[in-house]
C-alpha positions in Angstrom: -41.3 -63.6 15.8 -39.8 -60.2 16.9 -40.2 -58.7 12.7 -43.6 -58.7 11.3 -44.0 -59.1 7.4 -45.7 -56.5 5.2 -46.7 -57.7 2.1 -48.3 -56.3 -1.1 -49.4 -57.6 -4.1 -49.0 -56.7 -7.8 -51.3 -58.4 -9.8 -50.9 -59.0 -13.9 -54.3 -60.3 -15.4 -54.7 -61.1 -18.9 -58.2 -59.6 -20.4 -60.5 -62.2 -22.3 -61.0 -60.7 -25.3 -61.2 -61.1 -29.2 -58.7 -58.8 -30.3 -55.8 -57.1 -29.1 -55.9 -53.7 -26.4 -55.1 -51.3 -29.3 -55.4 -53.6 -32.3 -57.3 -55.7 -34.5 -54.8 -58.8 -34.1 -56.1 -61.6 -32.5 -55.6 -62.7 -28.6 -55.3 -66.0 -28.9 -52.6 -68.2 -26.9 -50.6 -70.8 -28.9 -50.2 -70.0 -32.2 -46.9 -70.0 -33.9 -44.8 -67.4 -32.6 -45.1 -63.9 -33.9 -47.7 -64.7 -36.4 -50.5 -62.7 -34.9 -49.1 -59.6 -35.1 -49.4 -56.1 -37.4 -48.0 -52.6 -37.7 -49.5 -51.6 -34.9 -48.5 -53.9 -32.3 -45.0 -54.4 -34.1 -44.7 -50.6 -33.2 -44.4 -49.2 -36.7 -44.1 -45.8 -37.2 -46.8 -43.4 -38.3 -49.6 -46.2 -36.7 -51.8 -45.7 -34.3 -53.4 -47.5 -32.0 -57.5 -48.5 -31.1 -58.5 -48.7 -27.5 -60.7 -52.2 -27.0 -63.6 -51.3 -25.7 -64.5 -54.4 -24.3 -61.4 -54.9 -22.4 -62.1 -50.9 -20.7 -65.2 -52.1 -19.9 -63.6 -55.2 -18.2 -61.5 -53.4 -16.0 -64.2 -51.2 -15.0 -66.2 -54.5 -14.2 -63.4 -55.9 -12.0 -63.1 -52.3 -10.1 -66.7 -52.7 -9.6 -66.4 -56.7 -8.0 -64.2 -54.8 -5.6 -66.0 -51.6 -4.8 -63.4 -49.4 -6.3 -64.3 -45.9 -7.1 -64.5 -45.8 -11.2 -62.7 -42.7 -12.5 -65.3 -40.6 -14.6 -62.3 -39.3 -16.0 -59.4 -41.5 -17.1 -56.5 -41.3 -19.8 -53.5 -44.0 -21.1 -50.1 -43.0 -20.4 -46.6 -43.8 -21.9 -44.1 -45.7 -19.7 -40.7 -45.8 -21.0 -38.1 -48.1 -20.6 -35.9 -50.1 -23.2 -35.8 -54.0 -23.5 -36.2 -56.4 -25.8 -40.1 -57.5 -25.1 -41.2 -53.6 -26.0 -40.9 -53.0 -29.8 -41.9 -49.4 -29.4 -39.6 -49.0 -26.4 -42.4 -47.7 -24.5 -45.6 -49.3 -23.0 -48.9 -48.0 -22.7 -50.0 -48.2 -19.5 -52.1 -45.6 -17.3 -50.1 -43.7 -14.4 -52.1 -40.9 -12.4 -55.6 -41.5 -13.4 -56.7 -44.9 -13.6 -59.7 -46.8 -14.5 -60.4 -48.0 -10.8 -58.9 -46.7 -7.3 -59.8 -47.5 -4.1 -61.9 -50.9 -2.9 -60.9 -54.0 -1.1 -61.2 -57.6 -1.3 -62.9 -60.2 1.5 -60.6 -63.2 2.5 -61.0 -66.4 4.5 -60.8 -69.9 4.5 -57.4 -71.8 4.7 -54.2 -70.9 3.8 -51.8 -73.2 1.4 -50.2 -74.9 4.9 -54.2 -75.5 5.8 -54.6 -73.5 8.8 -57.7 -71.3 9.5 -57.6 -67.4 8.2 -59.1 -65.0 10.2 -62.1 -62.8 7.9 -60.0 -60.1 6.8 -60.3 -57.0 4.3 -57.3 -56.3 1.7 -57.4 -53.3 0.2 -57.1 -52.3 -3.5 -55.0 -49.5 -4.5 -55.6 -48.7 -8.4 -56.5 -51.0 -11.0 -55.2 -50.1 -14.4 -55.6 -51.0 -18.1 -51.7 -51.3 -19.7 -51.0 -53.7 -22.9 -48.8 -57.1 -22.3 -45.3 -56.9 -23.5 -44.0 -59.7 -25.8 -42.7 -62.9 -24.2 -39.0 -63.8 -23.9 -37.9 -67.3 -24.2 -34.0 -67.7 -22.7 -32.0 -70.8 -24.6 -28.6 -71.9 -23.7 -27.2 -70.1 -27.2 -29.6 -66.9 -27.2 -32.9 -65.7 -26.6 -36.3 -65.6 -28.5 -39.5 -62.8 -28.8 -42.4 -63.9 -29.5 -44.6 -60.8 -30.3 -48.2 -62.4 -30.2 -48.6 -61.2 -26.6 -47.4 -57.6 -27.6 -50.4 -56.0 -27.4 -52.8 -58.5 -25.3 -55.0 -56.5 -22.8 -53.6 -56.5 -19.2 -55.5 -55.6 -16.2 -52.8 -54.7 -13.2 -54.1 -54.9 -9.7 -52.3 -53.3 -6.9 -53.1 -54.2 -3.6 -52.5 -52.4 -0.1 -50.2 -53.5 1.8 -51.8 -55.3 4.4 -50.9 -59.1 4.3 -49.1 -60.2 6.9 -48.3 -63.6 6.0 -47.3 -66.2 3.2 -50.5 -67.9 3.7 -52.8 -64.5 3.5 -51.2 -63.7 0.2 -52.2 -67.3 -1.2 -56.1 -66.7 -0.1 -55.6 -63.1 -2.0 -54.5 -64.3 -4.9 -57.1 -67.6 -4.8 -59.9 -65.1 -3.8 -58.9 -62.8 -6.9 -58.2 -65.9 -9.5 -61.9 -67.0 -8.4 -63.5 -63.7 -9.2 -61.9 -63.1 -12.2 -62.9 -66.5 -13.6 -66.2 -66.1 -12.4 -66.9 -62.5 -14.4 -65.1 -63.7 -17.4 -62.9 -61.5 -17.0 -60.4 -63.9 -17.5 -59.5 -67.6 -17.3 -56.0 -66.6 -15.1 -54.4 -69.8 -16.4 -51.0 -69.3 -14.9 -49.1 -71.5 -17.4 -50.3 -69.5 -20.3 -49.4 -66.3 -18.5 -52.8 -65.0 -18.2 -52.3 -64.4 -14.5 -48.8 -63.2 -13.5 -48.0 -61.8 -9.6 -45.0 -59.6 -8.2 -44.8 -59.3 -4.2 -43.7 -56.8 -2.8 -42.4 -57.7 0.7 -40.7 -55.9 3.9 -40.2 -56.4 7.8 -40.4 -54.0 10.5 -40.2 -54.7 14.1 -43.5 -56.2 15.7 -45.4 -53.1 17.2 -44.2 -50.3 15.3 -46.2 -48.7 12.3 -43.3 -47.7 10.0 -42.6 -50.0 6.7 -39.3 -51.4 6.6 -37.4 -51.6 3.2 -39.5 -53.1 0.5 -38.2 -55.8 -1.6 -40.0 -56.7 -5.0 -39.9 -60.7 -6.1 -40.5 -61.7 -9.5 -40.6 -64.8 -11.9 -43.1 -66.3 -9.9 -45.2 -68.7 -11.7 -47.3 -70.4 -9.7 -49.4 -69.8 -6.3 -47.1 -72.4 -4.4 -43.9 -70.2 -5.8 -45.7 -67.7 -4.2 -46.4 -68.6 -1.0 -42.5 -70.5 -0.6 -41.0 -67.1 -2.2 -42.5 -64.9 0.8 -41.3 -67.5 4.2 -38.0 -67.7 2.5 -38.0 -63.9 1.8 -39.0 -63.0 5.3 -36.4 -65.4 6.6 -33.6 -63.7 4.6 -34.5 -60.4 5.6 -34.7 -61.2 9.6 -31.1 -62.9 9.5 -29.9 -60.0 7.4 -31.4 -57.0 9.8 -30.5 -59.8 13.0 -26.8 -59.1 11.6 -27.3 -55.4 11.4 -27.7 -55.2 7.9 -29.3 -52.0 6.0 -31.5 -53.4 3.5 -31.9 -51.4 0.0 -34.9 -51.5 -2.4 -33.9 -53.9 -4.9 -35.6 -56.4 -7.4 -34.9 -60.3 -6.7 -36.1 -63.1 -8.9 -36.9 -66.4 -7.4 -35.7 -69.8 -8.4 -38.3 -72.1 -7.3 -36.0 -75.4 -8.0 -33.5 -74.2 -6.0 -36.0 -72.3 -3.4 -34.2 -69.1 -3.0 -33.9 -65.8 -4.4 -31.3 -63.9 -6.8 -30.4 -60.2 -7.4 -32.0 -58.7 -10.7 -31.7 -55.0 -10.3 -31.5 -52.0 -7.7 -35.3 -51.0 -7.8 -36.9 -48.5 -10.5 -38.5 -45.5 -9.2 -41.8 -44.4 -11.0 -39.7 -41.1 -12.4 -37.4 -43.3 -14.3 -39.9 -44.6 -16.5 -40.7 -40.9 -17.7 -44.8 -41.2 -17.7 -46.4 -38.7 -19.5 -50.2 -39.1 -21.3 -50.2 -40.7 -24.8 -50.9 -38.2 -27.6 -52.6 -41.1 -29.9 -55.2 -41.8 -27.1 -58.3 -39.6 -26.2 -58.9 -39.5 -22.7 -61.6 -41.8 -21.7 -64.8 -40.4 -19.7 -67.5 -42.8 -17.9 -71.3 -41.4 -17.3 -72.9 -42.7 -14.0 -75.4 -44.9 -16.2 -72.6 -46.4 -18.2 -71.2 -47.5 -15.1 -74.7 -48.8 -13.5 -75.0 -50.5 -17.1 -71.7 -52.5 -16.5 -72.7 -53.3 -13.0 -75.9 -54.7 -14.0 -73.5 -57.7 -15.8 -72.1 -58.4 -12.6 -72.6 -62.1 -11.6 -73.3 -63.2 -8.1 -69.7 -63.3 -6.6 -68.4 -66.4 -5.2 -68.8 -66.1 -1.3 -72.4 -64.9 -1.5 -73.1 -68.1 -3.7 -71.3 -70.0 -1.6 -73.8 -68.5 1.6 -76.7 -69.0 -0.5 -76.0 -72.9 -0.5 -75.3 -73.5 2.5 -78.6 -71.0 3.8 -80.8 -72.0 1.3 -79.8 -75.6 0.1 -78.4 -77.1 3.3 -74.8 -77.5 2.1 -72.0 -78.0 4.2 -69.3 -75.2 4.0 -66.9 -78.2 2.3 -69.8 -79.0 -0.5 -70.4 -75.0 -1.2 -66.7 -74.6 -1.7 -66.6 -77.1 -4.0 -69.2 -76.6 -6.0 -68.7 -72.8 -6.5 -65.3 -73.6 -7.4 -66.2 -73.3 -10.6 -69.0 -71.1 -12.1 -70.1 -73.6 -14.9 -70.1 -76.2 -12.0 -72.2 -73.9 -9.4 -74.7 -72.9 -12.1 -75.3 -76.8 -12.8 -76.1 -77.3 -8.6 -77.9 -74.2 -8.8 -80.5 -75.7 -11.6 -80.5 -78.7 -10.2 -81.2 -78.0 -6.5 -84.4 -75.9 -7.4 -86.3 -78.8 -8.6 -84.4 -81.8 -5.6 -86.6 -82.9 -3.0 -83.2 -83.0 -1.3 -80.6 -80.8 -2.9 -78.0 -81.9 -0.2 -78.2 -85.2 -2.1 -77.9 -83.5 -5.9 -74.7 -81.8 -4.0 -73.4 -85.6 -3.0 -74.0 -86.9 -6.1 -72.4 -84.1 -8.3 -69.2 -84.3 -6.1 -69.0 -88.0 -5.4 -69.9 -89.0 -8.8 -70.7 -86.5 -11.8 -67.5 -84.9 -11.1 -65.5 -88.6 -11.7 -67.2 -89.4 -14.6 -67.0 -85.3 -16.3 -63.4 -86.0 -14.9 -62.4 -89.8 -16.4 -64.3 -88.0 -19.8 -62.4 -85.0 -20.1 -65.1 -83.0 -20.3 -66.9 -79.9 -18.6 -70.4 -80.3 -16.5 -72.0 -78.4 -18.7 -71.5 -80.8 -21.4 -72.4 -83.9 -19.2 -75.0 -86.2 -20.9 -77.0 -86.2 -17.3 -78.3 -82.6 -17.3 -79.2 -80.4 -13.9 -82.6 -82.2 -14.5 -82.1 -85.6 -15.0 -80.1 -85.5 -11.7 -82.9 -83.7 -10.1 -85.1 -86.6 -10.9 -82.8 -89.1 -9.8 -82.8 -87.9 -6.6 -86.3 -87.0 -6.9 -87.2 -91.3 -7.8 -84.8 -92.4 -4.1 -86.7 -89.6 -2.2 -89.7 -90.9 -3.1 -89.1 -94.7 -2.4 -89.3 -95.4 -6.1 -86.2 -96.7 -6.6 -83.2 -97.4 -3.6 -79.6 -95.4 -3.3 -78.3 -99.1 -4.7 -80.1 -98.8 -7.8 -79.4 -95.2 -8.4 -75.8 -95.9 -7.7 -75.8 -99.1 -10.1 -77.9 -96.5 -13.1 -75.9 -92.9 -12.8 -73.0 -94.6 -15.2 -76.0 -95.9 -17.7 -77.2 -92.6 -17.4 -73.8 -90.9 -18.0 -73.1 -93.6 -20.8 -76.5 -93.2 -22.5 -77.9 -90.0 -21.8 -80.7 -92.0 -21.1 -83.1 -90.3 -17.9 -83.1 -92.7 -15.0 -86.8 -93.6 -15.8 -86.4 -94.9 -19.3 -83.6 -96.9 -17.3 -85.9 -98.2 -14.6 -88.3 -99.0 -17.2 -85.9 -101.0 -19.6 -84.4 -102.8 -16.6 -87.6 -103.4 -14.7 -85.7 -101.5 -11.6 -88.6 -99.8 -9.7 -88.4 -100.4 -6.3 -90.5 -102.7 -4.7 -92.5 -100.9 -1.9 -95.8 -103.6 -1.9 -96.1 -104.7 2.1 -97.6 -108.4 0.6 -94.5 -108.8 -1.8 -91.4 -107.5 0.8 -93.3 -109.9 3.5 -93.0 -112.7 1.1 -89.5 -111.9 -0.1 -88.7 -111.3 4.3 -90.2 -114.7 5.0 -88.1 -116.9 2.1 -84.5 -115.0 4.1 -85.6 -116.2 7.1 -86.2 -119.9 6.2 -83.3 -120.1 4.4 -81.2 -118.6 7.3 -82.3 -121.1 10.7 -78.2 -120.2 12.0 -78.9 -116.4 12.3 -82.7 -116.8 13.1 -81.4 -118.7 16.6 -78.4 -115.7 17.1 -81.1 -112.9 17.0 -83.3 -114.5 18.6 -80.5 -115.1 21.6 -79.9 -111.1 21.6 -77.4 -110.6 18.8 -79.3 -107.5 16.9 -76.9 -106.8 14.2 -77.6 -110.4 12.8 -80.6 -107.9 11.5 -78.3 -106.2 9.0 -77.3 -109.6 7.5 -81.0 -110.5 7.2 -81.3 -106.6 5.3 -79.1 -108.1 3.0 -80.3 -111.4 2.1 -83.3 -109.8 1.2 -81.8 -107.2 -1.0 -79.7 -109.8 -2.7 -83.3 -111.7 -3.1 -85.3 -109.0 -4.6 -82.2 -107.6 -6.5 -81.5 -104.3 -5.0 -85.6 -103.4 -5.8 -87.2 -103.7 -1.8 -87.2 -101.0 -0.1 -85.3 -100.7 2.7 -87.6 -99.2 5.2 -89.6 -101.7 4.6 -87.9 -104.4 4.9 -86.1 -103.8 8.0 -90.0 -103.1 9.7 -91.3 -106.2 8.1 -88.3 -108.1 9.4 -88.6 -107.4 13.2 -92.1 -108.0 12.5 -91.5 -111.8 11.3 -88.6 -112.1 13.7 -90.6 -111.2 16.7 -93.0 -113.5 15.9 -90.5 -116.0 15.9 -89.4 -115.0 19.3 -93.2 -115.3 20.6 -93.3 -118.8 19.1 
């Protein structure tokens, strides 16, 4: 390809707080339209905003997670524009003194297309805090405005133009979402508008340093849409440049159904918004001690947790990826692994069985009737030889259904694994005596028949015989048969 894509993302993340950014109205999704409002978030004359301290701390937390410099002195500004979603005709935002600047976010793994990505750091330009506008819904014969969303605290996270492909942008968004959810800054539910993304993209000839003309892409309502829009825009711009067209800075909307973009407007510049300090809000200051207190609340980051699970507990990269995809699931495994004799086996149970059961029951893993301690106990019973893997597989659903631990169910059902050598010798002899044809096949050199005998012994013992001891006893008794 003769052009290189230069991509930067502007991601808006709604902060999970009890109330809105500058008033006491509830920050809650799904209420009847225009029922969570007050004179402040409706922009009545004479009302005064009051900053949400928790939202400000969340902004600082996001900055610390990404290695940003936290401003000791910051302020809020008014960003003026005229649109139905903005009741005051200005938005309280931040311009030249954001809470967070600089920083980076590490991406790796696979992109949307499944291709392996090289490890890479994506620079973070700034993170600032603002209020969300209202939500507009467009109908065939008009539009509706729901001001419940007006004033919800919103983080804008602006990356450096460090991404070079749609896959890198996808990986960046996936990592960012994971980080926001792990730190409980946001739930990042795109269907609820809690995470929204705009893409800035330009092309330049391969090997050159000067940026091309930047095009902004909007109306991207999923990570898949972001990926498709970037690939489409790269192709569109390349065709125009090949034809000798001079590109102009503009904003384009994305039609995911059509798989194409459309012109929305020529791009605004900062001076078009007439930024100035909000006279109703005092500057915000932080001491080093206050910032360190927020830093102390940071959770272990997902990438660090994945590496720990691989190094300390022997998980595969795939297992670690699945388990750390959700913070509550990772916490469940972490607690289980600390007492399980085989943490890898515990991970297998979680991925193959527990997630299936909780999914069918439509509950979170933290509400599972099988606690981490109960799962660790089940793993340890298998490791110690008290029960077989088959018995464990049979009783796990019962543990989930009844809330009873493994030892209780084993005792109630008489399922303890038979490890008594004389008892196993008797069951093996019974299986050999009942299958003379298979004995002859084995003695003739067909060693695969041994697995048949294992199955017969397990059937006679109702799955309770110790498999390792069974195989040893079978070889011993069949060897004696061969010797006559």
